N, C-alpha and C positions, 0 to 999 in steps of 0.2 A: 563906837562902832558896834553894830548889832551882831550877836552871835547866832541869830536865827538863820536857819537854812531855808533858802527859797529854791524851789524846784524850777527847772527850765520849762517853758511852755512846750506842750507836745506839738511837734511839727511832723507832718507826714506828706509823702509824695502823692499827689493826686494824678498827675499825668505829665508826660513829655509831649509837647505840642510842636507841630511842624507847620510853617507857612507853606502855602501852595496855591496854585490857581484853581484847583477843583478838589474840594475836600472829599466828596463822595468817591471819586476815582482813586485817590491815594488811600483812603480807608479800605476800599475794596482790595487793593494790592496787599496792604499789610494784614488785613483781616484774613484773606485767603492764605497768605504765607504763614501766619502765626496761629491760625485757628481761633481768632478772637472775634466775638460778636460785637455788633454795634450797640452801645449803651445809650447814646444820645445822638440825635441827628437833626440838623436844621440846614437851611440853605448855605450858611456860611461856616458851619462847624460840625464835625463828626467826631465822636469819641468812641474808641474801641476799648474793651476791657471785660473784666469779670467783677462781680459783686465783691467789694471789700479789698480789691487789689488796684494798684496804680494802672492807668491806661495810657493809650496813645491817642493824642488829639490832632486834628487836622483843620487848620484855619484858613479860610479864603483870604487872599491878599490880591487886590485888583491889579497892582502893578508888579506882581511877583516876577523876580528874575532868578532863574536857577543858579545854583553854585557852578563855578567853573573849575572845580577840582580836577587836576592838581594845580592848575593856574590859580594863584591867589587873588586875581583881580576881583572876583566875587566869591567871598568866603563860603565855606561849606555849610554854615548856619546851624547845622545839627548833624549828629553822627550816632548811629546805633550799631552795636555789635551783636550779632546773632550767633549762638553756639550751634554747631552741627556735628554730626558723626562722620559724614562723607562729603568732602568739599565738592567733588565733581557732581554728585547727585543733587546736592543742595543748590549748586550754581545752575544746573539745568532747570530745576524747579523754579527758581527765582526768575530766570530769563523767560521761561514759559509764562509766568505771571505778568511780565511786562517790564522787568528790570533790564538795564542795559549794561554791558561790560565796557568800561572805559579802557583806553589803550595802555594805561599805566597800571602795573600790578607790582607794588613794592616787595611783597613777600608771598608769592603765589603758592608756595608749598605749605604754608601754615594758615594763610587767610586770603580771601579774595575780596577785592573792592568791587562793588557794583553800584549802580545809580538807580534809585527808585523812579517811578514815572514822572515825578516832579523835579528830578535832577539831584536829589540829596544823595551824597555818597553814604553807603553803609557797608559793613563787612560781615562776611560769614567766616567763621573760624572754628577749627577743631580744638583750640586751646580752651581750657576750663576757666 
């Protein structure tokens, strides 16, 4: 048995990617909400981010079916948590950008569940 120490390979997060029917539309929504610029764009993929930091990617899927949260028949596929200082103001901003408020709000005093333009649920939360 060798006593040599081997280091683990470096692994870094490049992006979190979302399936969607229209990458440009979904990138516009999250870019406006988070103040992130487009780093790369093609007809079927858009990446938002900043140099040297992980980004958000949006991939065109021809037969995309949106999640049916909270109904589990079509899973939520991805979920992002966004930190905010004021739930009501942040919710109003996200709705103005194109988010939709679903009828179910499990913990509305501490977080709000919203749906992005492609139907992915995401939360805004005052928790750190």
